[in-house]
N, C-alpha and C positions, 0 to 999 in steps of 0.2 A: 605647118611643119611640126609644131609641137604635138598636135593630135596624131600625126603619123607615127612619131617616135613613141608616144604613149601606147598606141594600138599595137605597135610591134613589140614593145616590152611586155604588155599584158599577154599577147599571143605567145611569146616565147616562154613566159612563166607557166601558162597553161599547158603548153607543149612539153616542157620539161617535167612538170608535175605528172602529166599523163604517162610520159615515158617511164618515170620512176614507179608509178603505180603498177605498171605491167611487168616489173622485175620479179624475180623469185625470192629475193632476199627481203625479209620482213622489215629490216631497218630502212631499206630504200622505199618500201611501200609507205612507211610512216612519214618519211621525208617528202614523198610525193604528195601525201595528203596535206602536209604543212605548206608546201609550195603552192598547191592549188588554192588553199584558203587565203594565202597572202596575195595571190594573183586576183582573187575576187575582191579583196580589199583595195588593191591598186585600181581595179576597174571601177569600183564604186567612187573612189576619190576622184578619178579622172572624169567621171560622168557628172560629179557634183557641180563642177563648173564654177566660174566666177561671175557674179552678177553685180549690177550697180546697187550700192547700199542705200537704204532710206532710213529715216529715223524710226519708221514702223518696224522694219525687219531687224535692225540693230539699234536698240534704244540708247546705247552709250554714245552713239554718233550724233545724237540730237543737238548737242551744243557746238558742233563744228562748223556751223554756218552753211554757206552755199556749196562749198566744195567738199563733198563726202567721197572718200576713197571707195574703190571697188573691193568687195569682200567675197570670200568663199562661204558657202552655206555651212554654218557651224553644226547643224544637226547631223549632216553626213559625216563630218569629222568626228563627232562624239560617238556615233554608231560604229564607225570603223575602228576607233580607238578601243571600244569595248570588244569588238570582234577580234582585234589583235591580241588582247589580254586573254580572251577565252581560247583563241587558237594556240597560244603558247602553253596554256594549262593543259589543253588537249594533247599537244605534242609531248609534253613532259610525261603525262599519264601513259600515253601509248608507248613511249620509250621504256618506262618502268615495266609495263606489261610485257614488252618484247624481251626485256632482260629476264623476267620470270619464266617466260616460255623457253628461253635458252637454257636456264638452269634446270628446268623440268625435262626437256626433250633433247638437250645437247645439239640442237640445230636451229637455224633461223630460216631454213629453206621452206617456203610456203608449200611447195609440192610434196615434200616429205611430211610436213605437218598434216596435210590433208589426207595422206594415205594411212595415217595411224588411227587406230580405233580406241 
């Protein structure tokens, strides 16, 4: 049941991001890119899964005796955390560039910006 909910959430995020990418407003295009990157992060986290931990995979659990709890893969979490930080930086930079485009051309319509020479 949880897998179905996660799949639906990831699909909805990708659909919303794609919908926003196809809009004419430059700000919506930037938000579409941000939502698609976050959807990819959610997908990676959901596919990382939970596995039984051993003392070899998680050395801190070596002293816990026979019963070792299940853990998620920390490498996937670290990579997704890095991707989130890079995605926020990219979004902030794209929004600043969008503001500069608006100051220069007095419009954020992508079609109008494409027609200018």
